[in-house]
PQR file with spaces between the fields and no chain letter, atoms N, CA, C, O and H, PARSE charges and radii, in Angstrom:
ATOM       1  N    LEU     1      30.178    9.133   -3.871 -0.4000 1.5000
ATOM       2  CA   LEU     1      28.974    9.174   -4.907 -0.0000 2.0000
ATOM       3  C    LEU     1      29.043    7.928   -5.964  0.5500 1.7000
ATOM       4  O    LEU     1      29.956    7.383   -6.586 -0.5500 1.4000
ATOM       5  N    GLU     2      27.689    7.752   -5.867 -0.4000 1.5000
ATOM       6  CA   GLU     2      27.414    6.585   -6.675 -0.0000 2.0000
ATOM       7  C    GLU     2      27.985    6.729   -8.261  0.5500 1.7000
ATOM       8  O    GLU     2      28.284    7.842   -8.693 -0.5500 1.4000
ATOM       9  H    GLU     2      26.948    8.195   -5.362  0.4000 1.0000
ATOM      10  N    LYS     3      28.099    5.650   -9.000 -0.4000 1.5000
ATOM      11  CA   LYS     3      28.392    5.621  -10.390 -0.0000 2.0000
ATOM      12  C    LYS     3      27.120    5.709  -10.930  0.5500 1.7000
ATOM      13  O    LYS     3      26.113    5.136  -10.512 -0.5500 1.4000
ATOM      14  H    LYS     3      27.856    4.745   -8.649  0.4000 1.0000
ATOM      15  N    TRP     4      27.217    6.474  -11.905 -0.4000 1.5000
ATOM      16  CA   TRP     4      25.721    6.381  -12.690 -0.0000 2.0000
ATOM      17  C    TRP     4      25.589    5.104  -13.523  0.5500 1.7000
ATOM      18  O    TRP     4      26.574    4.605  -14.068 -0.5500 1.4000
ATOM      19  H    TRP     4      28.034    6.939  -12.244  0.4000 1.0000
ATOM      20  N    SER     5      24.353    4.577  -13.615 -0.4000 1.5000
ATOM      21  CA   SER     5      24.239    3.573  -14.636 -0.0000 2.0000
ATOM      22  C    SER     5      22.708    3.841  -14.764  0.5500 1.7000
ATOM      23  O    SER     5      21.950    4.510  -14.062 -0.5500 1.4000
ATOM      24  H    SER     5      23.553    4.982  -13.172  0.4000 1.0000
ATOM      25  N    PRO     6      22.446    2.899  -16.198 -0.5600 1.5000
ATOM      26  CA   PRO     6      20.921    3.139  -16.258  0.2800 2.0000
ATOM      27  C    PRO     6      20.036    2.364  -15.159  0.5500 1.7000
ATOM      28  O    PRO     6      18.937    2.844  -14.881 -0.5500 1.4000
ATOM      29  N    GLN     7      20.446    1.237  -14.550 -0.4000 1.5000
ATOM      30  CA   GLN     7      19.633    0.883  -13.242 -0.0000 2.0000
ATOM      31  C    GLN     7      19.540    1.557  -12.340  0.5500 1.7000
ATOM      32  O    GLN     7      18.578    1.319  -11.610 -0.5500 1.4000
ATOM      33  H    GLN     7      21.338    0.847  -14.776  0.4000 1.0000
ATOM      34  N    SER     8      20.510    2.759  -11.933 -0.4000 1.5000
ATOM      35  CA   SER     8      20.564    3.415  -10.674 -0.0000 2.0000
ATOM      36  C    SER     8      19.721    4.619  -11.271  0.5500 1.7000
ATOM      37  O    SER     8      19.140    5.216  -10.365 -0.5500 1.4000
ATOM      38  H    SER     8      21.291    2.953  -12.526  0.4000 1.0000
ATOM      39  N    ALA     9      19.490    5.133  -12.486 -0.4000 1.5000
ATOM      40  CA   ALA     9      18.766    6.175  -12.818 -0.0000 2.0000
ATOM      41  C    ALA     9      17.124    5.323  -12.577  0.5500 1.7000
ATOM      42  O    ALA     9      16.350    5.866  -11.788 -0.5500 1.4000
ATOM      43  H    ALA     9      19.962    4.647  -13.222  0.4000 1.0000
ATOM      44  N    LEU    10      16.777    4.318  -13.116 -0.4000 1.5000
ATOM      45  CA   LEU    10      15.532    3.576  -13.212 -0.0000 2.0000
ATOM      46  C    LEU    10      15.066    3.555  -11.765  0.5500 1.7000
ATOM      47  O    LEU    10      13.865    3.678  -11.525 -0.5500 1.4000
ATOM      48  H    LEU    10      17.406    3.877  -13.757  0.4000 1.0000
ATOM      49  N    GLY    11      16.180    3.369  -10.541 -0.4000 1.5000
ATOM      50  CA   GLY    11      15.730    3.312   -9.222 -0.0000 2.0000
ATOM      51  C    GLY    11      15.400    4.559   -8.625  0.5500 1.7000
ATOM      52  O    GLY    11      14.417    4.704   -7.899 -0.5500 1.4000
ATOM      53  H    GLY    11      17.156    3.269  -10.736  0.4000 1.0000
ATOM      54  N    GLN    12      16.323    5.599   -8.962 -0.4000 1.5000
ATOM      55  CA   GLN    12      15.870    7.010   -8.768 -0.0000 2.0000
ATOM      56  C    GLN    12      14.687    7.426   -9.248  0.5500 1.7000
ATOM      57  O    GLN    12      14.038    8.143   -8.487 -0.5500 1.4000
ATOM      58  H    GLN    12      17.122    5.481   -9.552  0.4000 1.0000
ATOM      59  N    LEU    13      14.153    7.136  -10.465 -0.4000 1.5000
ATOM      60  CA   LEU    13      13.086    7.568  -11.089 -0.0000 2.0000
ATOM      61  C    LEU    13      11.889    6.916  -10.461  0.5500 1.7000
ATOM      62  O    LEU    13      10.843    7.551  -10.330 -0.5500 1.4000
ATOM      63  H    LEU    13      14.680    6.553  -11.083  0.4000 1.0000
ATOM      64  N    GLN    14      12.000    5.737  -10.090 -0.4000 1.5000
ATOM      65  CA   GLN    14      10.947    4.881   -9.451 -0.0000 2.0000
ATOM      66  C    GLN    14      10.941    5.161   -8.000  0.5500 1.7000
ATOM      67  O    GLN    14       9.985    4.831   -7.298 -0.5500 1.4000
ATOM      68  H    GLN    14      12.850    5.221  -10.196  0.4000 1.0000
ATOM      69  N    ALA    15      12.031    5.790   -7.513 -0.4000 1.5000
ATOM      70  CA   ALA    15      11.717    6.368   -6.055 -0.0000 2.0000
ATOM      71  C    ALA    15      10.977    7.619   -6.005  0.5500 1.7000
ATOM      72  O    ALA    15      10.024    7.719   -5.232 -0.5500 1.4000
ATOM      73  H    ALA    15      12.808    6.058   -8.083  0.4000 1.0000
ATOM      74  N    ASN    16      11.291    8.485   -6.682 -0.4000 1.5000
ATOM      75  CA   ASN    16      10.761    9.638   -7.215 -0.0000 2.0000
ATOM      76  C    ASN    16       9.092    9.486   -7.435  0.5500 1.7000
ATOM      77  O    ASN    16       8.205   10.134   -6.881 -0.5500 1.4000
ATOM      78  H    ASN    16      12.065    8.404   -7.310  0.4000 1.0000
ATOM      79  N    LEU    17       8.993    8.606   -8.249 -0.4000 1.5000
ATOM      80  CA   LEU    17       7.483    8.369   -8.336 -0.0000 2.0000
ATOM      81  C    LEU    17       6.736    7.971   -7.419  0.5500 1.7000
ATOM      82  O    LEU    17       5.590    8.380   -7.231 -0.5500 1.4000
ATOM      83  H    LEU    17       9.714    8.079   -8.700  0.4000 1.0000
ATOM      84  N    ASN    18       7.510    6.855   -6.544 -0.4000 1.5000
ATOM      85  CA   ASN    18       6.537    6.315   -5.491 -0.0000 2.0000
ATOM      86  C    ASN    18       6.320    7.500   -4.294  0.5500 1.7000
ATOM      87  O    ASN    18       5.396    7.407   -3.487 -0.5500 1.4000
ATOM      88  H    ASN    18       8.440    6.523   -6.697  0.4000 1.0000
ATOM      89  N    ALA    19       7.277    8.615   -4.281 -0.4000 1.5000
ATOM      90  CA   ALA    19       7.284    9.544   -3.405 -0.0000 2.0000
ATOM      91  C    ALA    19       6.219   10.645   -3.628  0.5500 1.7000
ATOM      92  O    ALA    19       5.622   11.233   -2.727 -0.5500 1.4000
ATOM      93  H    ALA    19       8.028    8.691   -4.937  0.4000 1.0000
ATOM      94  N    SER    20       6.051   10.859   -5.107 -0.4000 1.5000
ATOM      95  CA   SER    20       5.135   11.721   -5.735 -0.0000 2.0000
ATOM      96  C    SER    20       3.859   11.127   -5.375  0.5500 1.7000
ATOM      97  O    SER    20       3.016   11.770   -4.751 -0.5500 1.4000
ATOM      98  H    SER    20       6.536   10.381   -5.839  0.4000 1.0000
ATOM      99  N    GLU    21       3.670    9.831   -5.773 -0.4000 1.5000
ATOM     100  CA   GLU    21       2.052    9.287   -5.616 -0.0000 2.0000
ATOM     101  C    GLU    21       1.736    8.856   -3.894  0.5500 1.7000
ATOM     102  O    GLU    21       0.613    8.585   -3.468 -0.5500 1.4000
ATOM     103  H    GLU    21       4.355    9.308   -6.280  0.4000 1.0000
ATOM     104  N    ALA    22       2.755    8.866   -3.224 -0.4000 1.5000
ATOM     105  CA   ALA    22       2.400    8.717   -1.443 -0.0000 2.0000
ATOM     106  C    ALA    22       2.182   10.353   -1.223  0.5500 1.7000
ATOM     107  O    ALA    22       1.303   10.515   -0.377 -0.5500 1.4000
ATOM     108  H    ALA    22       3.667    9.086   -3.570  0.4000 1.0000
ATOM     109  N    GLU    23       2.644   11.463   -1.659 -0.4000 1.5000
ATOM     110  CA   GLU    23       2.589   12.759   -1.334 -0.0000 2.0000
ATOM     111  C    GLU    23       0.996   13.195   -1.803  0.5500 1.7000
ATOM     112  O    GLU    23       0.189   13.882   -1.176 -0.5500 1.4000
ATOM     113  H    GLU    23       3.359   11.331   -2.346  0.4000 1.0000
ATOM     114  N    SER    24       0.851   12.538   -3.140 -0.4000 1.5000
ATOM     115  CA   SER    24      -0.715   12.765   -3.291 -0.0000 2.0000
ATOM     116  C    SER    24      -1.458   11.992   -2.495  0.5500 1.7000
ATOM     117  O    SER    24      -2.460   12.537   -2.032 -0.5500 1.4000
ATOM     118  H    SER    24       1.506   11.981   -3.650  0.4000 1.0000
ATOM     119  N    GLU    25      -1.284   11.031   -2.240 -0.4000 1.5000
ATOM     120  CA   GLU    25      -2.486   10.401   -1.489 -0.0000 2.0000
ATOM     121  C    GLU    25      -2.605   11.014   -0.079  0.5500 1.7000
ATOM     122  O    GLU    25      -3.572   11.048    0.681 -0.5500 1.4000
ATOM     123  H    GLU    25      -0.470   10.589   -2.616  0.4000 1.0000
ATOM     124  N    ALA    26      -1.330   11.497    0.058 -0.4000 1.5000
ATOM     125  CA   ALA    26      -1.627   12.120    1.705 -0.0000 2.0000
ATOM     126  C    ALA    26      -2.448   13.472    1.459  0.5500 1.7000
ATOM     127  O    ALA    26      -3.302   13.790    2.287 -0.5500 1.4000
ATOM     128  H    ALA    26      -0.544   11.470   -0.560  0.4000 1.0000
ATOM     129  N    GLN    27      -2.241   14.168    0.486 -0.4000 1.5000
ATOM     130  CA   GLN    27      -2.922   15.353    0.491 -0.0000 2.0000
ATOM     131  C    GLN    27      -4.401   14.983    0.264  0.5500 1.7000
ATOM     132  O    GLN    27      -5.292   15.732    0.664 -0.5500 1.4000
ATOM     133  H    GLN    27      -1.548   13.910   -0.187  0.4000 1.0000
ATOM     134  N    MET    28      -4.597   14.121   -0.214 -0.4000 1.5000
ATOM     135  CA   MET    28      -6.156   13.664   -0.444 -0.0000 2.0000
ATOM     136  C    MET    28      -6.849   13.283    0.682  0.5500 1.7000
ATOM     137  O    MET    28      -8.055   13.508    0.777 -0.5500 1.4000
ATOM     138  H    MET    28      -3.873   13.512   -0.539  0.4000 1.0000
ATOM     139  N    GLU    29      -6.069   12.599    1.752 -0.4000 1.5000
ATOM     140  CA   GLU    29      -6.401   12.047    2.889 -0.0000 2.0000
ATOM     141  C    GLU    29      -6.631   13.422    3.809  0.5500 1.7000
ATOM     142  O    GLU    29      -7.644   13.665    4.466 -0.5500 1.4000
ATOM     143  H    GLU    29      -5.089   12.416    1.674  0.4000 1.0000
ATOM     144  N    GLN    30      -5.730   14.058    3.723 -0.4000 1.5000
ATOM     145  CA   GLN    30      -5.756   15.456    4.478 -0.0000 2.0000
ATOM     146  C    GLN    30      -7.140   16.244    4.044  0.5500 1.7000
ATOM     147  O    GLN    30      -7.966   16.770    4.790 -0.5500 1.4000
ATOM     148  H    GLN    30      -4.907   13.860    3.189  0.4000 1.0000
ATOM     149  N    PHE    31      -7.133   16.153    2.454 -0.4000 1.5000
ATOM     150  CA   PHE    31      -8.341   17.287    2.128 -0.0000 2.0000
ATOM     151  C    PHE    31      -9.597   16.558    2.314  0.5500 1.7000
ATOM     152  O    PHE    31     -10.550   17.308    2.528 -0.5500 1.4000
ATOM     153  H    PHE    31      -6.462   15.726    1.848  0.4000 1.0000
ATOM     154  N    LEU    32      -9.882   15.241    2.291 -0.4000 1.5000
ATOM     155  CA   LEU    32     -11.082   14.738    2.524 -0.0000 2.0000
ATOM     156  C    LEU    32     -11.535   14.434    4.150  0.5500 1.7000
ATOM     157  O    LEU    32     -12.655   14.068    4.508 -0.5500 1.4000
ATOM     158  H    LEU    32      -9.107   14.632    2.117  0.4000 1.0000
ATOM     159  N    SER    33     -10.217   14.718    5.135 -0.4000 1.5000
ATOM     160  CA   SER    33     -10.595   14.723    6.669 -0.0000 2.0000
ATOM     161  C    SER    33     -11.012   16.213    6.822  0.5500 1.7000
ATOM     162  O    SER    33     -11.583   16.531    7.865 -0.5500 1.4000
ATOM     163  H    SER    33      -9.307   15.015    4.844  0.4000 1.0000
ATOM     164  N    GLN    34     -10.798   17.068    5.954 -0.4000 1.5000
ATOM     165  CA   GLN    34     -10.781   18.535    6.100 -0.0000 2.0000
ATOM     166  C    GLN    34      -9.756   19.410    6.928  0.5500 1.7000
ATOM     167  O    GLN    34      -9.858   20.546    7.389 -0.5500 1.4000
ATOM     168  H    GLN    34     -10.335   16.809    5.106  0.4000 1.0000
ATOM     169  N    ASP    35      -8.587   18.351    6.958 -0.4000 1.5000
ATOM     170  CA   ASP    35      -7.498   18.963    7.192 -0.0000 2.0000
ATOM     171  C    ASP    35      -6.752   20.095    6.485  0.5500 1.7000
ATOM     172  O    ASP    35      -5.851   20.722    7.043 -0.5500 1.4000
ATOM     173  H    ASP    35      -8.504   17.428    6.583  0.4000 1.0000
ATOM     174  N    LEU    36      -7.266   20.392    4.919 -0.4000 1.5000
ATOM     175  CA   LEU    36      -6.531   21.064    4.142 -0.0000 2.0000
ATOM     176  C    LEU    36      -7.581   21.843    3.415  0.5500 1.7000
ATOM     177  O    LEU    36      -8.567   21.256    2.968 -0.5500 1.4000
ATOM     178  H    LEU    36      -7.998   19.883    4.466  0.4000 1.0000
ATOM     179  N    PRO    37      -7.441   22.996    3.286 -0.5600 1.5000
ATOM     180  CA   PRO    37      -8.545   23.868    2.740  0.2800 2.0000
ATOM     181  C    PRO    37      -8.434   23.680    1.393  0.5500 1.7000
ATOM     182  O    PRO    37      -7.361   23.195    1.034 -0.5500 1.4000
ATOM     183  N    LEU    38      -9.310   23.947    0.466 -0.4000 1.5000
ATOM     184  CA   LEU    38      -9.569   23.561   -0.933 -0.0000 2.0000
ATOM     185  C    LEU    38      -8.691   24.081   -1.692  0.5500 1.7000
ATOM     186  O    LEU    38      -8.197   23.316   -2.520 -0.5500 1.4000
ATOM     187  H    LEU    38     -10.181   24.342    0.758  0.4000 1.0000
ATOM     188  N    ASP    39      -8.286   25.287   -1.677 -0.4000 1.5000
ATOM     189  CA   ASP    39      -7.250   25.926   -2.449 -0.0000 2.0000
ATOM     190  C    ASP    39      -5.722   25.525   -2.282  0.5500 1.7000
ATOM     191  O    ASP    39      -4.846   25.426   -3.141 -0.5500 1.4000
ATOM     192  H    ASP    39      -8.687   25.909   -1.004  0.4000 1.0000
ATOM     193  N    ALA    40      -5.674   25.323   -0.891 -0.4000 1.5000
ATOM     194  CA   ALA    40      -4.409   25.043   -0.513 -0.0000 2.0000
ATOM     195  C    ALA    40      -4.274   23.317   -1.178  0.5500 1.7000
ATOM     196  O    ALA    40      -3.207   23.001   -1.705 -0.5500 1.4000
ATOM     197  H    ALA    40      -6.386   25.404   -0.193  0.4000 1.0000
ATOM     198  N    PHE    41      -5.144   22.537   -1.118 -0.4000 1.5000
ATOM     199  CA   PHE    41      -5.121   21.083   -2.047 -0.0000 2.0000
ATOM     200  C    PHE    41      -5.058   21.232   -3.011  0.5500 1.7000
ATOM     201  O    PHE    41      -4.085   20.636   -3.475 -0.5500 1.4000
ATOM     202  H    PHE    41      -6.011   22.793   -0.690  0.4000 1.0000
ATOM     203  N    LEU    42      -5.787   21.940   -3.954 -0.4000 1.5000
ATOM     204  CA   LEU    42      -5.744   21.985   -5.291 -0.0000 2.0000
ATOM     205  C    LEU    42      -4.618   22.465   -5.877  0.5500 1.7000
ATOM     206  O    LEU    42      -4.401   22.027   -7.007 -0.5500 1.4000
ATOM     207  H    LEU    42      -6.576   22.424   -3.577  0.4000 1.0000
ATOM     208  N    GLU    43      -3.632   23.451   -5.309 -0.4000 1.5000
ATOM     209  CA   GLU    43      -2.219   23.433   -5.705 -0.0000 2.0000
ATOM     210  C    GLU    43      -1.342   22.683   -5.171  0.5500 1.7000
ATOM     211  O    GLU    43      -0.328   22.512   -5.848 -0.5500 1.4000
ATOM     212  H    GLU    43      -3.809   23.807   -4.392  0.4000 1.0000
ATOM     213  N    SER    44      -1.388   22.244   -4.309 -0.4000 1.5000
ATOM     214  CA   SER    44      -0.174   21.255   -3.943 -0.0000 2.0000
ATOM     215  C    SER    44      -0.439   20.041   -4.275  0.5500 1.7000
ATOM     216  O    SER    44       0.519   19.269   -4.269 -0.5500 1.4000
ATOM     217  H    SER    44      -2.211   22.384   -3.759  0.4000 1.0000
ATOM     218  N    PHE    45      -1.967   19.429   -4.713 -0.4000 1.5000
ATOM     219  CA   PHE    45      -2.487   18.377   -5.328 -0.0000 2.0000
ATOM     220  C    PHE    45      -1.881   18.456   -6.948  0.5500 1.7000
ATOM     221  O    PHE    45      -1.160   17.531   -7.321 -0.5500 1.4000
ATOM     222  H    PHE    45      -2.745   20.056   -4.718  0.4000 1.0000
ATOM     223  N    CYS    46      -2.060   19.099   -7.488 -0.4000 1.5000
ATOM     224  CA   CYS    46      -1.561   19.398   -9.016 -0.0000 2.0000
ATOM     225  C    CYS    46      -0.151   19.082   -9.030  0.5500 1.7000
ATOM     226  O    CYS    46       0.380   18.165   -9.658 -0.5500 1.4000
ATOM     227  H    CYS    46      -2.647   19.850   -7.185  0.4000 1.0000
ATOM     228  N    LEU    47       0.604   20.240   -8.002 -0.4000 1.5000
ATOM     229  CA   LEU    47       1.972   20.059   -8.589 -0.0000 2.0000
ATOM     230  C    LEU    47       2.377   18.366   -8.353  0.5500 1.7000
ATOM     231  O    LEU    47       3.038   17.741   -9.182 -0.5500 1.4000
ATOM     232  H    LEU    47       0.173   20.985   -7.492  0.4000 1.0000
ATOM     233  N    SER    48       1.918   17.838   -7.231 -0.4000 1.5000
ATOM     234  CA   SER    48       2.324   16.424   -6.913 -0.0000 2.0000
ATOM     235  C    SER    48       1.870   15.742   -8.018  0.5500 1.7000
ATOM     236  O    SER    48       2.669   14.973   -8.553 -0.5500 1.4000
ATOM     237  H    SER    48       1.381   18.346   -6.557  0.4000 1.0000
ATOM     238  N    ARG    49       0.655   15.862   -8.525 -0.4000 1.5000
ATOM     239  CA   ARG    49       0.365   14.976   -9.732 -0.0000 2.0000
ATOM     240  C    ARG    49       1.325   15.124  -11.097  0.5500 1.7000
ATOM     241  O    ARG    49       1.625   14.143  -11.778 -0.5500 1.4000
ATOM     242  H    ARG    49       0.005   16.486   -8.091  0.4000 1.0000
ATOM     243  N    THR    50       1.802   16.598  -11.428 -0.4000 1.5000
ATOM     244  CA   THR    50       2.388   16.904  -12.303 -0.0000 2.0000
ATOM     245  C    THR    50       3.962   16.159  -12.116  0.5500 1.7000
ATOM     246  O    THR    50       4.522   15.636  -13.079 -0.5500 1.4000
ATOM     247  H    THR    50       1.558   17.394  -10.875  0.4000 1.0000
ATOM     248  N    ARG    51       4.390   16.187  -11.147 -0.4000 1.5000
ATOM     249  CA   ARG    51       5.714   15.469  -10.616 -0.0000 2.0000
ATOM     250  C    ARG    51       5.464   13.888  -11.201  0.5500 1.7000
ATOM     251  O    ARG    51       6.227   13.385  -12.026 -0.5500 1.4000
ATOM     252  H    ARG    51       3.935   16.612  -10.365  0.4000 1.0000
ATOM     253  N    SER    52       4.341   13.220  -10.675 -0.4000 1.5000
ATOM     254  CA   SER    52       4.153   11.886  -10.795 -0.0000 2.0000
ATOM     255  C    SER    52       4.250   11.645  -12.228  0.5500 1.7000
ATOM     256  O    SER    52       4.976   10.758  -12.676 -0.5500 1.4000
ATOM     257  H    SER    52       3.721   13.628  -10.005  0.4000 1.0000
ATOM     258  N    HIS    53       3.361   12.600  -13.145 -0.4000 1.5000
ATOM     259  CA   HIS    53       3.299   12.346  -14.539 -0.0000 2.0000
ATOM     260  C    HIS    53       4.657   12.387  -15.188  0.5500 1.7000
ATOM     261  O    HIS    53       4.998   11.524  -15.997 -0.5500 1.4000
ATOM     262  H    HIS    53       2.771   13.320  -12.780  0.4000 1.0000
ATOM     263  N    ILE    54       5.508   13.490  -14.799 -0.4000 1.5000
ATOM     264  CA   ILE    54       6.540   13.433  -15.320 -0.0000 2.0000
ATOM     265  C    ILE    54       7.743   12.550  -14.979  0.5500 1.7000
ATOM     266  O    ILE    54       8.753   12.490  -15.682 -0.5500 1.4000
ATOM     267  H    ILE    54       5.231   14.191  -14.142  0.4000 1.0000
ATOM     268  N    CYS    55       7.549   11.857  -13.818 -0.4000 1.5000
ATOM     269  CA   CYS    55       8.496   10.689  -13.231 -0.0000 2.0000
ATOM     270  C    CYS    55       7.901    9.575  -14.177  0.5500 1.7000
ATOM     271  O    CYS    55       8.700    8.731  -14.582 -0.5500 1.4000
ATOM     272  H    CYS    55       6.729   11.906  -13.247  0.4000 1.0000
ATOM     273  N    ARG    56       6.826    9.499  -14.500 -0.4000 1.5000
ATOM     274  CA   ARG    56       6.606    8.080  -14.865 -0.0000 2.0000
ATOM     275  C    ARG    56       6.548    8.077  -16.194  0.5500 1.7000
ATOM     276  O    ARG    56       6.442    6.993  -16.769 -0.5500 1.4000
ATOM     277  H    ARG    56       6.177   10.185  -14.171  0.4000 1.0000
ATOM     278  N    THR    57       6.608    9.312  -16.949 -0.4000 1.5000
ATOM     279  CA   THR    57       6.990    9.415  -18.580 -0.0000 2.0000
ATOM     280  C    THR    57       8.330    9.374  -18.216  0.5500 1.7000
ATOM     281  O    THR    57       8.743    8.353  -18.766 -0.5500 1.4000
ATOM     282  H    THR    57       6.694   10.192  -16.482  0.4000 1.0000
ATOM     283  N    GLN    58       9.146    9.825  -17.681 -0.4000 1.5000
ATOM     284  CA   GLN    58      10.345    9.569  -17.700 -0.0000 2.0000
ATOM     285  C    GLN    58      10.823    7.968  -17.568  0.5500 1.7000
ATOM     286  O    GLN    58      11.469    7.298  -18.374 -0.5500 1.4000
ATOM     287  H    GLN    58       8.811   10.655  -17.234  0.4000 1.0000
ATOM     288  N    LEU    59      10.382    7.668  -16.519 -0.4000 1.5000
ATOM     289  CA   LEU    59      10.497    6.031  -16.314 -0.0000 2.0000
ATOM     290  C    LEU    59      10.406    5.119  -17.527  0.5500 1.7000
ATOM     291  O    LEU    59      11.262    4.365  -17.990 -0.5500 1.4000
ATOM     292  H    LEU    59       9.857    8.212  -15.864  0.4000 1.0000
ATOM     293  N    GLU    60       9.271    5.347  -17.896 -0.4000 1.5000
ATOM     294  CA   GLU    60       8.555    4.475  -19.346 -0.0000 2.0000
ATOM     295  C    GLU    60       9.476    4.803  -20.288  0.5500 1.7000
ATOM     296  O    GLU    60       9.954    3.824  -20.859 -0.5500 1.4000
ATOM     297  H    GLU    60       8.576    5.959  -17.519  0.4000 1.0000
ATOM     298  N    LYS    61      10.063    6.347  -20.792 -0.4000 1.5000
ATOM     299  CA   LYS    61      10.750    6.366  -21.904 -0.0000 2.0000
ATOM     300  C    LYS    61      12.356    5.859  -21.527  0.5500 1.7000
ATOM     301  O    LYS    61      13.104    5.778  -22.502 -0.5500 1.4000
ATOM     302  H    LYS    61       9.674    7.142  -20.327  0.4000 1.0000
ATOM     303  N    LEU    62      12.819    5.582  -20.454 -0.4000 1.5000
ATOM     304  CA   LEU    62      13.934    5.231  -19.979 -0.0000 2.0000
ATOM     305  C    LEU    62      14.326    3.592  -20.225  0.5500 1.7000
ATOM     306  O    LEU    62      15.300    2.997  -20.687 -0.5500 1.4000
ATOM     307  H    LEU    62      12.211    5.648  -19.662  0.4000 1.0000
ATOM     308  N    GLN    63      12.942    3.184  -19.622 -0.4000 1.5000
ATOM     309  CA   GLN    63      12.842    1.414  -19.807 -0.0000 2.0000
ATOM     310  C    GLN    63      12.628    1.103  -21.387  0.5500 1.7000
ATOM     311  O    GLN    63      13.183    0.137  -21.911 -0.5500 1.4000
ATOM     312  H    GLN    63      12.151    3.667  -19.247  0.4000 1.0000
ATOM     313  N    GLU    64      11.920    1.848  -21.995 -0.4000 1.5000
ATOM     314  CA   GLU    64      11.685    1.662  -23.748 -0.0000 2.0000
ATOM     315  C    GLU    64      13.310    1.771  -24.117  0.5500 1.7000
ATOM     316  O    GLU    64      13.902    0.775  -24.534 -0.5500 1.4000
ATOM     317  H    GLU    64      11.469    2.632  -21.569  0.4000 1.0000
ATOM     318  N    LEU    65      13.908    2.893  -23.959 -0.4000 1.5000
ATOM     319  CA   LEU    65      15.260    2.770  -24.695 -0.0000 2.0000
ATOM     320  C    LEU    65      16.075    1.754  -24.258  0.5500 1.7000
ATOM     321  O    LEU    65      16.781    1.282  -25.149 -0.5500 1.4000
ATOM     322  H    LEU    65      13.427    3.702  -23.620  0.4000 1.0000
ATOM     323  N    LEU    66      16.210    1.233  -23.092 -0.4000 1.5000
ATOM     324  CA   LEU    66      16.822    0.060  -22.291 -0.0000 2.0000
ATOM     325  C    LEU    66      16.340   -1.236  -22.885  0.5500 1.7000
ATOM     326  O    LEU    66      16.873   -2.332  -22.712 -0.5500 1.4000
ATOM     327  H    LEU    66      15.637    1.616  -22.368  0.4000 1.0000
ATOM     328  N    GLN    67      15.381   -1.010  -23.531 -0.4000 1.5000
ATOM     329  CA   GLN    67      15.046   -2.486  -24.194 -0.0000 2.0000
ATOM     330  C    GLN    67      15.195   -2.863  -25.557  0.5500 1.7000
ATOM     331  O    GLN    67      15.027   -3.949  -26.113 -0.5500 1.4000
ATOM     332  H    GLN    67      14.948   -0.119  -23.671  0.4000 1.0000
ATOM     333  N    LYS    68      15.577   -1.642  -26.025 -0.4000 1.5000
ATOM     334  CA   LYS    68      16.203   -1.665  -27.873 -0.0000 2.0000
ATOM     335  C    LYS    68      17.479   -2.020  -27.648  0.5500 1.7000
ATOM     336  O    LYS    68      18.259   -2.153  -28.591 -0.5500 1.4000
ATOM     337  H    LYS    68      15.713   -0.760  -25.573  0.4000 1.0000
């Protein structure tokens, strides 16, 4: 088990943000190529965008705290 550090937390948040952003992009591509119905797209896209927003906010807040 890795010891917790601010840098490991930043790395984990950045990885989560990257994964959520990639997921959103993939969902958008599926929808635009008509491989994903509108209702399924809206539900999954909103969830992944919400995760992205939360991760970005947490990442920015942690970076702000570490700069103090």
